C-alpha positions in Angstrom: 0.6 -41.3 18.0 -1.7 -39.8 14.7 -4.6 -37.9 15.4 -6.5 -39.9 12.8 -9.4 -36.5 12.9 -7.5 -35.6 9.3 -5.8 -38.2 7.3 -5.5 -36.2 4.4 -4.8 -32.7 3.5 -6.0 -30.9 0.4 -3.1 -30.3 -2.2 -5.7 -29.9 -4.9 -7.2 -27.2 -3.4 -4.5 -25.1 -3.0 -3.3 -22.0 -5.0 -0.5 -23.6 -7.3 2.3 -21.1 -6.1 1.6 -22.1 -2.3 1.7 -25.7 -3.0 5.6 -24.9 -4.9 6.5 -22.7 -1.6 4.6 -25.7 0.6 6.7 -28.3 -1.1 9.7 -26.5 -1.4 9.7 -25.5 2.9 9.0 -29.0 3.0 12.3 -30.1 0.6 13.8 -27.9 3.4 13.0 -28.9 6.4 13.5 -32.8 5.4 15.9 -33.2 3.0 18.9 -30.9 4.8 20.0 -28.7 1.6 21.9 -25.4 1.3 21.5 -23.4 -0.4 18.0 -24.6 -1.5 15.8 -22.4 -3.8 12.8 -21.8 -5.8 14.1 -22.2 -9.3 13.2 -19.4 -12.5 10.0 -18.0 -13.3 7.1 -18.4 -15.2 8.5 -17.6 -18.9 11.7 -18.8 -18.2 13.6 -22.0 -19.9 14.3 -23.9 -16.8 13.5 -27.6 -17.8 10.6 -27.9 -15.7 12.4 -27.6 -12.5 10.5 -25.7 -9.4 13.3 -26.1 -6.8 17.2 -27.3 -6.7 19.1 -27.5 -3.8 22.6 -28.6 -2.7 23.2 -31.5 -0.8 25.6 -31.8 1.9 28.2 -34.0 -0.4 27.8 -31.3 -2.8 25.8 -32.6 -5.2 22.7 -31.1 -6.4 19.3 -32.3 -6.0 16.3 -31.1 -8.7 12.4 -31.4 -8.1 9.6 -30.8 -10.1 6.6 -29.9 -8.7 3.5 -30.1 -10.5 0.1 -29.9 -9.0 -2.8 -31.9 -11.4 -5.5 -34.4 -11.2 -3.6 -37.3 -12.9 0.3 -38.1 -13.0 0.1 -40.6 -16.0 3.1 -41.9 -18.4 2.8 -39.6 -20.8 4.0 -36.7 -18.1 6.5 -39.0 -16.3 8.4 -40.1 -19.7 8.5 -36.0 -20.6 9.5 -34.6 -17.3 12.0 -37.5 -16.8 13.2 -36.7 -20.8 13.5 -33.1 -20.1 16.0 -33.6 -16.8 18.1 -36.2 -18.3 18.9 -34.7 -21.9 18.1 -31.2 -21.2 20.2 -28.6 -19.3 20.3 -29.2 -14.9 20.5 -26.1 -12.8 24.0 -26.1 -11.7 24.4 -29.9 -12.7 21.9 -31.7 -10.9 22.2 -35.2 -10.5 18.9 -36.0 -8.6 15.4 -36.2 -9.3 12.3 -35.9 -7.5 8.8 -35.4 -9.0 6.4 -34.3 -6.7 2.6 -34.3 -7.3 -0.3 -33.2 -5.7 -2.1 -36.7 -6.7 -3.7 -39.2 -4.3 -1.4 -42.3 -5.4 0.8 -42.8 -8.1 -0.3 -46.1 -10.8 2.2 -48.4 -10.5 2.7 -47.9 -14.4 4.2 -44.5 -13.8 6.7 -46.0 -11.1 7.7 -49.1 -13.3 8.8 -46.0 -16.4 10.6 -44.3 -13.7 12.7 -47.3 -12.6 13.7 -48.5 -16.5 14.5 -44.4 -16.8 16.6 -45.2 -13.6 18.4 -48.4 -15.0 19.2 -46.5 -18.1 21.2 -43.8 -16.1 22.7 -45.0 -13.6 24.5 -42.1 -13.0 21.5 -40.1 -11.6 19.1 -40.4 -9.2 15.7 -40.8 -11.3 13.0 -43.1 -9.3 11.0 -41.0 -6.5 7.7 -39.7 -7.5 6.8 -37.7 -4.0 2.6 -38.3 -4.2 0.6 -36.5 -1.8 -0.2 -39.6 0.4 4.2 -39.2 0.7 3.9 -35.5 1.2 1.5 -36.2 4.0 4.0 -38.7 6.0 6.0 -36.0 5.9 4.1 -33.0 6.6 2.8 -35.5 10.0 6.1 -33.9 11.6 6.1 -30.7 9.8 3.0 -28.9 11.8 4.7 -24.8 10.7 4.2 -25.7 7.4 0.7 -27.8 8.0 -0.6 -23.9 9.7 1.2 -21.8 7.4 -0.9 -23.1 4.7 -4.0 -25.0 5.9 -4.0 -23.2 9.1 -3.6 -24.3 13.0 -6.9 -26.9 13.5 -5.5 -28.5 10.8 -2.8 -28.7 12.0 -3.5 -29.7 15.4 -5.5 -32.4 13.8 -3.2 -33.9 11.2 0.1 -33.6 12.8 2.0 -36.2 15.9 1.4 -34.9 18.7 5.8 -34.9 19.6 5.6 -32.2 16.4 2.7 -30.1 18.3 4.1 -30.1 21.7 7.1 -28.2 20.0 4.9 -26.0 18.0 2.5 -24.9 20.6 2.7 -23.1 23.3 1.2 -23.7 26.9 -1.6 -21.7 26.0 -2.4 -22.9 22.7 -0.8 -20.8 20.5 1.9 -20.4 18.5 4.4 -18.2 16.9 3.6 -16.2 13.7 5.8 -17.2 10.5 9.0 -19.2 9.0 12.1 -19.8 11.1 14.5 -17.6 9.2 16.6 -19.3 8.1 13.9 -21.5 5.8 13.1 -17.9 4.2 13.7 -17.9 0.1 14.1 -14.4 -1.3 11.9 -15.4 -4.5 8.5 -15.6 -1.8 9.6 -12.6 -0.8 9.1 -11.0 -3.4 12.8 -10.4 -4.2 13.0 -9.8 -8.5 14.8 -12.4 -10.5 17.9 -11.2 -12.3 18.4 -11.1 -16.1 20.1 -14.9 -17.5 23.3 -14.4 -19.2 24.1 -16.6 -22.4 21.1 -18.9 -21.0 23.3 -20.2 -17.8 22.0 -22.5 -15.6 25.4 -22.4 -13.1 24.8 -18.9 -12.2 23.8 -18.6 -8.1 19.6 -17.7 -8.3 20.9 -14.0 -7.0 23.8 -11.9 -8.4 26.7 -11.3 -5.7 24.9 -8.3 -3.7 26.7 -4.9 -4.2 26.8 -2.9 -1.3 25.6 1.0 -1.5 25.3 3.8 1.2 21.8 2.7 2.2 23.1 -0.6 3.3 25.1 1.0 6.0 21.7 2.0 7.7 20.2 -0.6 7.4 23.3 -2.6 9.2 22.5 0.2 11.8 19.0 -0.8 12.4 19.8 -4.5 11.8 22.2 -3.6 14.7 19.9 -1.8 17.0 17.6 -4.8 16.2 20.7 -7.5 17.8 21.0 -5.2 20.7 17.5 -5.9 22.1 15.3 -2.6 20.7 12.4 -3.2 18.0 13.4 -0.9 15.3 11.6 -0.3 11.8 12.5 0.8 8.6 10.9 1.7 5.1 13.3 1.2 2.0 11.9 4.0 -0.3 12.3 4.1 -3.9 10.6 3.6 -7.4 10.4 0.1 -9.5 13.4 -2.4 -9.4 15.8 -0.1 -7.8 17.0 -3.2 -5.3 14.4 -2.3 -2.2 13.7 -6.0 -1.4 16.9 -7.2 -2.1 18.6 -4.6 0.1 16.5 -6.0 2.8 16.7 -9.5 2.5 20.7 -8.7 2.2 20.2 -6.9 5.8 18.5 -9.8 7.2 21.8 -12.4 6.3 22.9 -10.7 9.1 20.4 -11.5 11.7 20.9 -15.2 13.6 19.4 -18.1 12.2 16.9 -18.3 15.2 14.8 -15.1 14.2 11.6 -15.8 12.7 10.6 -14.4 9.9 6.4 -13.4 8.9 5.3 -12.5 5.5 1.2 -11.3 6.4 -0.5 -12.4 3.0 -3.1 -9.4 3.6 -3.7 -6.8 6.0 -6.1 -9.0 7.0 -3.6 -11.5 8.1 -1.5 -8.3 9.8 -4.2 -7.1 12.3 -5.6 -10.8 13.0 -2.2 -12.2 14.2 -0.1 -9.4 15.2 -0.3 -10.4 18.7 1.3 -13.5 18.3 4.6 -11.9 17.0 7.2 -13.5 18.9 10.5 -12.1 20.2 13.6 -12.2 17.8 10.5 -11.5 14.7 11.5 -9.8 11.6 8.3 -8.8 10.3 9.0 -8.5 6.3 6.2 -5.7 4.7 7.2 -5.5 1.0 5.2 -2.8 -0.9 4.1 -1.9 3.3 1.1 -0.1 1.1 -0.8 -3.3 0.9 -0.9 -2.8 4.4 -1.2 0.6 5.1 -3.2 1.8 1.8 -6.4 -1.0 1.8 -8.9 1.7 0.4 -10.2 2.0 3.9 -8.7 5.0 5.5 -10.0 3.8 9.2 -8.4 0.4 8.8 -5.4 1.8 7.3 -5.1 3.7 10.7 -6.0 0.4 12.8 -3.3 -1.0 10.9 -0.6 1.6 11.6 -1.7 1.7 15.8 -1.4 -1.9 16.0 2.7 -1.4 14.2 3.0 1.3 16.3 2.3 -0.8 19.6 4.3 -4.0 18.1 7.5 -1.2 18.0 6.2 0.1 21.7 5.5 -3.5 23.3 8.0 -5.0 26.1 6.4 -8.8 25.4 7.8 -9.3 21.8 11.1 -7.1 22.0 13.1 -6.9 20.1 10.9 -7.1 16.2 12.5 -5.9 13.0 10.7 -4.3 10.5 11.5 -4.0 7.3 9.0 -3.1 4.6 9.4 -1.3 1.2 7.7 1.0 -0.8 7.4 3.7 -4.0 7.3 7.2 -4.3 4.2 7.5 -5.2 2.9 5.5 -2.2 4.3 7.1 0.3 3.7 10.0 -0.6 -0.1 9.1 0.0 1.0 7.4 3.5 3.3 9.4 4.8 2.8 13.1 3.5 -1.1 13.3 3.8 -3.0 16.5 4.9 -2.3 17.7 8.5 -5.9 16.0 9.2 -5.4 12.8 7.4 -3.4 9.7 8.8 -2.6 11.0 11.4 -1.4 6.9 13.1 0.6 6.4 9.8 2.3 9.6 9.3 3.3 9.6 12.9 4.5 4.9 12.4 6.3 6.4 9.1 8.0 9.4 10.5 11.7 9.5 10.6 12.0 5.1 9.3 12.5 5.6 5.8 15.8 4.6 4.3 15.9 6.5 0.6 17.2 4.0 -2.4 18.9 5.9 -5.1 17.3 5.2 -8.7 20.4 5.2 -10.6 24.2 3.9 -9.6 26.5 6.9 -9.7 29.6 6.8 -11.7 31.8 5.8 -9.0 29.5 2.7 -8.6 29.0 2.1 -12.4 33.1 2.3 -12.4 34.1 0.2 -9.2 31.6 -2.6 -10.6 33.9 -2.5 -13.8 37.4 -2.0 -12.2 36.7 -5.6 -10.3 35.4 -7.9 -13.6 37.0 -10.9 -12.5 35.0 -11.0 -9.2 32.3 -9.2 -10.4 29.0 -11.3 -11.4 28.4 -11.3 -15.1 24.8 -10.2 -14.6 25.8 -6.9 -12.9 29.2 -6.6 -15.2 26.5 -7.1 -18.1 24.1 -4.5 -16.6 27.2 -2.0 -15.6 28.1 -2.0 -19.3 24.9 -2.0 -20.8 22.2 0.2 -18.4 21.6 3.6 -19.6 22.3 6.2 -17.3 23.2 4.0 -14.5 19.7 2.3 -14.0 21.4 -0.9 -13.6 19.2 -2.7 -11.0 16.1 -2.0 -13.6 18.4 -3.2 -16.1 19.1 -6.6 -14.3 15.0 -7.0 -14.1 14.5 -6.3 -17.6 12.6 -3.4 -17.7 13.9 -1.7 -20.8 13.2 -4.4 -22.8 9.6 -5.0 -21.9 9.5 -2.0 -21.9 10.3 -2.1 -26.1 8.3 -5.1 -26.3 5.5 -3.0 -26.0 6.3 -0.4 -27.4 6.9 -2.4 -30.9 3.8 -4.7 -30.4 1.5 -5.3 -32.9 -1.8 -2.6 -32.7 -3.2 -6.3 -30.3 -0.6 -6.7 -28.3 -0.5 -3.1 -27.5 -4.5 -2.9 -26.3 -3.7 -6.3 -24.4 -1.0 -4.4 -22.2 -2.6 -1.0 -21.8 -5.9 -3.3 -20.8 -3.4 -5.4 -18.2 -1.5 -1.4 -17.2 -4.9 0.6 -16.8 -6.6 -2.3 -14.9 -3.7 -2.9 -12.4 -3.2 0.9 -11.9 -7.3 1.9 -11.5 -7.2 -1.2 -8.3 -7.4 -4.5 -9.9 -5.2 -7.4 -7.8 -2.6 -9.0 -9.0 -3.5 -12.1 -11.3 -6.0 -10.0 -14.1 -8.1 -12.9 -16.1 -8.0 -14.4 -19.6 -11.3 -13.2 -19.6 -11.2 -10.1 -18.8 -8.3 -8.9 -20.6 -9.3 -10.2 -23.8 -12.9 -8.7 -23.6 -11.2 -5.4 -22.3 -8.7 -5.3 -24.6 -11.8 -4.8 -27.0 -11.9 -1.2 -25.8 -8.2 0.2 -27.2 -8.7 -1.1 -30.6 -10.8 1.0 -33.4 -13.4 -0.9 -35.2 -11.4 -1.5 -38.4 -8.6 -3.2 -36.3 -11.3 -5.5 -34.4 -12.6 -5.8 -38.6 -8.8 -6.9 -39.4 -7.8 -9.3 -36.5 -6.9 -13.0 -36.6 -9.1 -15.5 -35.1 -6.5 -15.6 -32.6 -5.3 -12.4 -32.1 -5.2 -12.7 -28.6 -3.2 -15.7 -28.5 -1.1 -14.2 -30.3 -1.0 -11.1 -28.4 0.0 -13.0 -25.1 2.6 -14.9 -26.5 4.4 -11.8 -27.7 4.1 -10.1 -24.6 5.0 -13.5 -22.1 7.7 -14.2 -23.8 11.0 -13.6 -21.8 12.5 -10.3 -22.0 16.6 -10.8 -21.6 16.3 -13.9 -19.0 13.2 -12.8 -17.1 9.3 -12.8 -17.6 7.7 -10.1 -20.6 5.7 -6.9 -19.7 2.6 -9.4 -19.4 3.6 -13.1 -18.1 1.2 -16.4 -17.0 0.8 -16.0 -13.7 2.8 -18.7 -10.9 1.5 -22.1 -12.2 0.0 -21.5 -15.4 1.9 -21.7 -19.1 1.3 -21.9 -23.0 2.4 -25.1 -23.5 0.2 -27.8 -24.8 -1.9 -25.4 -27.1 -3.2 -24.1 -23.4 -3.8 -20.5 -22.6 -2.9 -19.6 -18.9 -6.2 -18.6 -17.1 -4.9 -15.1 -15.5 -1.9 -13.4 -16.0 0.5 -10.6 -14.3 2.1 -7.4 -15.1 5.9 -6.8 -14.4 5.8 -3.7 -11.7 8.5 -2.2 -13.8 5.5 -1.6 -17.1 2.9 -1.0 -14.1 5.2 1.7 -12.5 5.3 2.9 -16.0 1.9 2.8 -16.5 1.2 4.4 -13.6 3.6 7.5 -14.7 2.5 8.1 -18.4 -1.2 7.0 -18.2 -2.8 8.7 -15.3 -4.8 10.9 -17.9 -6.1 8.6 -19.9 -9.9 6.8 -18.5 -10.6 3.8 -20.0 -13.9 3.3 -22.0 -17.2 1.8 -21.3 -16.4 -2.3 -22.7 -12.9 -1.8 -19.9 -15.4 -1.1 -16.7 -17.9 -3.7 -18.4 -15.0 -6.2 -19.1 -14.3 -5.4 -14.9 -18.0 -5.7 -14.1 -18.4 -9.0 -15.6 -15.1 -11.1 -15.7 -12.4 -9.4 -12.5 -10.6 -12.6 -10.8 -13.3 -11.1 -7.3 -15.5 -9.5 -5.6 -12.0 -7.4 -4.1 -11.2 -6.3 -7.4 -14.4 -5.0 -8.3 -14.6 -2.9 -5.1 -11.2 -1.3 -6.1 -12.2 -0.7 -9.8 -16.1 0.4 -8.5 -14.4 3.1 -6.2 -11.7 4.2 -9.9 -15.0 4.8 -11.9 -16.2 6.8 -9.2 -12.8 9.3 -8.8 -13.8 9.6 -12.3 -16.9 10.5 -12.3 -18.6 6.9 -14.0 -21.2 6.7 -11.6 -23.5 3.7 -13.7 -19.6 2.4 -14.0 -19.4 2.0 -10.4 -22.7 0.9 -9.7 -22.6 -1.8 -12.1 -19.2 -2.9 -10.3 -20.2 -2.2 -7.0 -23.5 -4.4 -7.6 -21.5 -7.0 -9.3 -19.3 -7.4 -6.2 -22.2 -7.8 -4.2 -23.8 -11.0 -5.6 -20.4 -12.4 -4.7 -20.8 -11.4 -0.7 -19.0 -8.1 -0.6 -20.7 -4.8 0.2 -17.7 -2.0 0.4 -18.7 -0.7 -2.9 -22.1 -0.2 -2.1 -20.9 1.3 0.9 -18.8 3.9 -0.8 -21.3 4.5 -3.6 -23.9 5.1 -1.2 -21.3 7.7 0.3 -20.1 9.2 -3.4 -24.2 10.1 -4.3 -25.1 11.3 -0.6 -21.6 14.0 -1.3 -22.7 14.7 -5.2 -25.9 13.1 -6.2 -28.9 15.2 -6.6 -31.6 16.0 -4.4 -33.2 13.3 -5.8 -30.6 11.0 -5.1 -31.1 8.7 -1.8 -28.3 6.7 -0.8 -30.3 5.1 1.6 -31.2 1.9 -0.9 -27.5 1.3 -1.4 -26.6 1.7 2.6 -29.1 -0.7 2.9 -28.0 -3.3 0.3 -24.1 -3.1 1.8 -25.5 -3.3 5.2 -27.6 -6.7 4.4 -24.4 -7.9 2.9 -22.5 -7.8 6.3 -20.8 -4.5 5.7 -20.0 -2.6 8.9 -20.1 0.8 8.0 -23.0 0.4 6.4 -24.8 -1.0 9.1 -23.3 1.9 11.2 -24.7 4.4 8.3 -27.9 3.0 8.3 -28.5 2.9 12.4 -27.4 6.7 12.0 -29.7 7.5 10.3 -32.6 5.9 11.5 -31.9 7.3 15.1 -31.6 10.4 12.9 -35.6 10.0 12.5 -36.6 8.2 15.5 -36.6 5.2 14.4 -34.9 3.8 17.5 -35.9 0.1 17.5 -34.2 -0.2 13.9 -31.2 1.7 14.8 -30.8 -0.7 17.5 -31.3 -3.5 15.1 -28.4 -2.5 13.1 -26.4 -1.1 15.9 -25.8 -4.5 17.0 -25.2 -6.4 14.2 -22.1 -3.7 13.5 -20.8 -4.3 17.0 -21.4 -8.0 16.9 -19.9 -9.0 13.6 -17.1 -6.3 12.9 -16.7 -5.1 17.0 -16.8 -1.2 15.4 -16.5 1.2 18.5 -18.5 3.6 17.1 -21.3 1.0 16.6 -20.8 0.4 20.5 -20.8 3.8 20.9 -24.2 4.7 18.7 -26.0 1.7 20.3 -25.1 3.6 23.8 -26.7 7.0 22.5 -30.0 4.6 21.2 -30.3 3.2 25.0 -29.8 6.6 26.3 -32.3 8.3 24.6 -34.4 5.4 25.9 -33.4 5.7 29.1 -31.8 3.0 29.8 -28.0 5.0 31.4 -26.8 2.3 33.1 -26.4 0.6 30.0 -26.0 2.8 28.2 -22.8 4.0 30.3 -21.4 0.0 30.4 -21.1 0.4 26.4 -19.3 3.6 26.5 -17.5 2.3 29.0 -16.7 -0.7 27.3 -15.5 1.8 24.1 -12.9 3.6 26.0 -11.3 0.7 26.9 -10.9 -0.6 23.2 -7.8 2.6 23.3 -7.7 5.1 21.0 -10.7 4.6 18.6 -13.1 3.9 20.9 -12.1 7.7 23.1 -12.3 9.1 19.3 -15.7 7.6 18.6 -16.9 8.5 22.6 -15.4 12.4 21.8 -17.9 12.1 18.4 -21.0 11.5 20.1 -20.4 14.2 22.7 -19.9 16.1 19.3 -23.4 15.5 18.2 -25.0 15.6 21.3 -23.8 19.2 22.2 -25.3 19.8 18.7 -28.6 18.3 20.3 -28.2 20.7 23.0 -27.7 18.1 25.4 -24.5 20.0 26.8 -24.5 18.0 30.0 -23.9 14.9 28.4 -21.8 15.9 26.1 -19.1 17.2 28.7 -19.8 14.4 30.5 -18.5 12.0 27.6 -16.0 14.3 26.4 -14.1 13.8 29.6 -14.5 10.4 30.0 -12.7 11.0 26.3 -10.0 12.5 27.6 -9.2 10.3 30.6 -8.8 7.2 28.5 -6.3 8.9 26.0 -7.9 11.8 23.7 -5.7 14.3 24.2 -7.8 16.4 21.6 -11.4 15.7 22.9 -11.7 19.0 24.3 -10.9 20.6 21.9 -13.6 19.1 19.5 -16.3 19.5 21.6 -15.3 23.2 22.2 -14.3 23.8 18.4 -17.7 23.0 17.5 -19.4 25.6 20.1 -17.0 28.3 19.0 -18.6 30.4 16.5 -22.3 29.7 17.8 -21.8 30.1 21.4 -18.7 31.0 22.1 -19.2 32.0 25.8 -19.8 27.8 26.2 -16.9 27.1 23.9 -14.5 29.3 26.6 -16.2 27.3 29.8 -15.2 23.9 28.1 -11.9 25.3 27.5 -11.6 25.9 31.5 -13.2 23.5 32.2 -10.4 21.4 30.6 -7.6 23.5 32.1 -9.4 22.1 35.4 -9.1 17.9 34.0 -5.1 18.4 33.4 -5.6 19.9 29.2 -2.3 21.3 28.4 -4.2 22.1 24.7 -6.8 24.2 26.7 -4.1 27.1 27.3 -3.3 27.4 24.0 -6.8 27.5 22.3 -8.5 29.6 24.9 -5.3 32.5 23.9 -6.5 32.2 20.6 -10.6 32.5 20.9 -9.5 35.6 23.5 -7.3 37.7 21.3 -10.0 36.6 18.3 -12.6 37.7 20.8 -10.2 40.9 21.5 -9.8 39.9 25.2 -6.1 40.8 24.4 -4.7 40.7 28.1 -6.9 37.3 28.7 -4.8 36.0 25.3 -1.5 36.9 26.4 -2.5 35.6 30.1 -3.8 31.9 29.1 -0.5 32.2 26.7 2.2 32.3 29.4 -0.4 29.9 30.4 0.7 27.7 27.8 4.1 28.5 27.0 4.9 27.5 30.9 3.5 23.9 29.9 5.8 23.4 27.0 3.3 24.4 24.2 5.3 26.8 22.1 2.6 26.6 19.0 0.5 29.3 21.4 3.3 32.2 20.5 2.5 31.2 16.8 -0.9 30.5 16.1 -1.5 34.4 18.1 1.2 35.8 16.3 -0.7 35.2 12.5 -4.2 35.9 14.3 -2.1 39.6 15.4 -0.6 40.0 11.5 -3.8 39.3 10.6 -4.7 42.2 12.2 -2.3 44.3 11.2 0.2 44.3 14.8 2.8 43.7 12.8 5.3 44.8 16.2 3.1 42.2 18.5 2.9 39.7 16.1 7.2 39.6 15.1 7.9 39.3 18.2 6.0 36.1 18.6 7.4 34.7 15.7 10.7 35.2 17.0 10.2 34.0 20.7 8.6 31.2 19.4 11.0 30.9 16.8 13.7 31.3 19.3 12.1 28.5 21.9 12.8 25.9 19.3 9.7 25.9 16.9 11.1 26.2 13.8 8.2 26.2 11.9 7.5 30.1 13.2 10.6 31.6 11.1 8.2 31.3 8.0 5.2 33.1 9.6 8.2 35.9 10.0 9.0 35.7 6.7 5.3 36.2 5.3 4.8 39.0 7.4 7.3 41.1 6.5 6.4 40.4 3.2 3.5 41.6 4.0 5.0 45.0 5.6 6.3 45.7 2.1 9.8 44.7 2.9 10.4 42.0 0.3 14.6 42.3 1.1 13.5 40.9 4.7 11.0 38.4 3.3 13.8 37.1 1.1 16.1 36.2 3.3 14.5 35.0 6.3 12.8 32.9 3.4 16.7 31.9 2.5 16.8 30.9 5.7 14.3 28.7 6.2 15.4 26.8 3.4 18.8 26.2 4.5 17.3 24.6 7.8 15.7 22.3 6.5 12.3 23.3 5.7 11.2 23.4 2.4 8.0 24.9 3.0 9.7 29.0 2.3 10.9 27.1 -1.3 7.3 28.0 -2.7 7.6 31.6 -1.6 11.4 32.3 -3.1 10.2 31.2 -6.5 7.3 33.5 -6.4 9.3 36.2 -4.9 11.9 35.6 -7.7 9.9 35.6 -10.8 8.0 38.3 -9.8 11.1 40.3 -9.5 12.6 39.2 -12.8 15.3 36.4 -11.7 13.8 33.6 -14.1 16.4 31.8 -13.9 16.7 31.5 -10.4 13.8 31.0 -9.7 13.1 27.9 -12.5 16.8 26.6 -10.7 15.1 26.0 -7.9 11.6 25.5 -8.9 13.2 22.6 -10.5 14.3 21.2 -6.8 11.1 20.7 -6.0 8.1 19.0 -8.5 5.2 20.9 -6.4 6.8 24.6 -7.0 6.3 24.8 -10.6 2.7 25.2 -9.6 3.9 28.5 -8.0 6.4 29.2 -11.1 3.4 28.9 -13.3 1.9 31.4 -11.1 3.9 33.6 -10.6 5.1 33.6 -14.6 1.2 34.3 -15.7 1.3 37.2 -13.1 4.3 38.6 -14.6 1.4 38.3 -17.7 3.8 35.5 -19.6 0.4 33.0 -19.7 1.5 31.5 -22.4 4.9 30.3 -20.8 3.0 29.6 -17.4 0.9 26.8 -19.4 4.0 25.4 -20.6 5.0 24.9 -17.3 2.5 23.2 -15.7 1.5 21.2 -18.9 5.4 20.0 -19.0 4.5 18.7 -15.2 1.8 17.3 -15.9 3.1 15.4 -19.1 5.7 13.8 -16.5 2.9 12.3 -13.9 1.7 14.9 -11.6 -2.0 15.4 -13.5 -3.1 17.3 -10.1 -2.0 20.4 -11.6 -4.5 20.5 -14.4 -6.9 22.1 -11.7 -3.7 24.8 -11.7 -4.1 24.8 -15.5 -8.2 25.2 -15.4 -7.8 27.9 -12.8 -5.2 29.9 -14.9 -7.4 29.5 -18.8 -10.8 30.9 -16.1 -8.5 33.6 -14.8 -8.5 34.6 -18.5 -11.2 34.2 -19.9 -10.6 30.9 -21.5 -13.9 28.5 -20.6 -13.2 25.9 -23.2 -9.9 25.6 -22.2 -11.0 25.2 -18.2 -13.2 22.8 -19.3 -10.8 20.4 -20.9 -8.1 20.6 -18.6 -10.9 19.6 -15.8 -12.5 16.9 -18.0 -8.7 15.6 -17.8 -8.3 15.6 -14.7 -11.5 13.9 -14.2 -10.2 11.3 -16.1 -7.7 11.2 -14.2 -8.9 10.7 -11.0 -8.0 14.0 -9.3 -10.3 15.1 -6.3 -12.4 17.9 -6.6 -12.2 17.9 -10.6 -15.9 16.5 -10.6 -17.3 19.5 -8.6 -15.0 22.1 -9.9 -16.3 21.2 -13.8 -19.9 21.7 -12.5 -19.2 24.6 -11.1 -17.9 26.0 -14.4 -20.4 24.1 -16.7 -23.3 25.5 -14.1 -21.8 29.8 -14.5 -21.6 28.9 -18.0 -24.5 28.3 -18.5 -25.9 31.1 -15.9 
């Protein structure tokens, strides 16, 4: 029986790419074609074919997908002529035209039948419209739910099919059957075409490399019942996604694959992951670098929980990312992104940027068996960049370099928009308006009326069989005199821009165009943040207000925080907080509530805390509400709220700890200790340490009492912290006592910390003994501290030997010290060779060279590194110039750093100008 509550599905409201993907999945499910793949990319000559598949009898079938309001006789004639007279993929003999129209006119079907009568060797008369698609989809709830939601599947699909789809609890597993996965939907790059061939397989034959052995091991672990995660680390077009795709070909076909569309999708559905699922996180930075560190940490916690969960074991998590994103995620400062760093630790698989000479030779030696696309890439790619050549990267850059001023301006606008945070699809109106800021007045005056169309036609023309550097977004074309409404930048060109345009800050017209024409509110939010990073507060405000008009308050919240940290005394961030809060931004709601609570406006504080807790479930709002109720004397209600926060997990326990610190600052010590104890018991092992260090330098006896209480509560961190506090207070005997207690509990880092304190006090002998003991107990990073001690003693030879030992044991932290020692002792060539292997060592080399009196040489080192994509070194360059009295040069470097969005550049520049004017 069919549930008649929904008679049809809104195909016309879907993004074009989703409509094509839905059709592709439906074809696989109903036509039983193998292989079956989406054919070509926008910009390629593909004869209008969107999907191709092979039937059991060996014949190929082709599908043309049209998301249109009307499908006329002229439309069907063009489609059929292109198939009959043009090149057909794999020699296909059957064409099915799929449209989103509610029905098909009789004249259209009659024309298709006349073509069929004239071409009896082909099958041409089939047209699937929305009614036909609906009939097929009645028995496909997995597909309906994926594109229209679970509720639509319940109300549209046959009950028999729903019985297989939904579990007894009425929920469904996320993802699709692995057998239905399409490499191009999973973002595997299309390869170059050779001689306009239409019979090549969609993907070149895969060439295995050593990294594939690591992936095979991970797959073996998953097949043995263990959940495992691997992240392929490499730059654009190095083969990361293809390697992951090849790895899952060994996974049984009864597994599922889930590719979350966003971090919201991931967080919302991760509990529905079933055992034997591949979680596909291509560009994992999309989920772990959302612009909201708290949200990123939540994603990391949920992913870690998925890997530990026995309910859904085994799960295979495969991700990819670029090096620059990995650095942000996995190498953040010590007190940032702790959950993300823990998740990513030891799970990376490095993907080489180039093929080795041996690998290229192996490809060439088997020329008869090697895929001809791979063979051409092996022959012509420069310096082993085989995968990049396959993706057409060099030709895309050549198109940019040889373009007209207008074409270069359009592409520069696209590059800057993407690297500054705009989403994939760049609106036509935005690019046209923004590109004007990259043209001189004379170039604008001389431009032809159709300059933009000419520019995008030049940029979107195919490059060696793949799309141009800026091509129409999927679903749009440049045919029939119609310009695409959106464009996409190739990721190879995007990576080039991220490396080579970091020092460029777009002009005012760019930001104005972004505020007016960006694709959506999320794009305006991202660009507003980028403007703030570059000190453009006015542009950031314009973008934030534009996003607010679409109901998004995140940019206003960020702007308010920025004003609070950087604004003058006469700038109040509260109006921006309040506007963001009114728009439903939970962080702003908590900030407004906290502001009112501090000003004793408890009614208003309660209102905003409740809104944040209700709309977003933020645990800090729950804890804040508990604080307000407690101040009113409603202790029972406050306790219930705190208990709820503590039961919610790590973030709830941490929020209770932060509340305890605030109570401590307000002299509510008993209450603070009670909440801290509850936070510790809920699993927050750093709770007592946080409270004690709140007291440390203003009430040391109370800090010690907190640590002693923590020891009684079973906190193994407390003896370590107490040893350090007692040592700083001159209580050496007590420090030694608690040091031994900590060591007995396995906290060997206490030895390192105690040694560092005694080294700072000049007690080198005792400190050296502590460092050696820590090292012998397995704490490897105690050895660099011993080396620094020897250096402070003046024993440079012993220090150098220790630093080399540290480096040989795999700890790169010693390299910076070695560069400094080698350079200062005149061994410049050795220092340069060592610095060349680690980019971040160039700063140490430059500083050491400047200390030797070679300032120009030092600046040259820094300038070269900055030009290679390391704008953070502009701060070092500014410091070097300022140290030598070159205030103007320091100012130039800091302004460049500010344009590049380097942290602290604005603050450093303000201080420099303030001192210069004093």
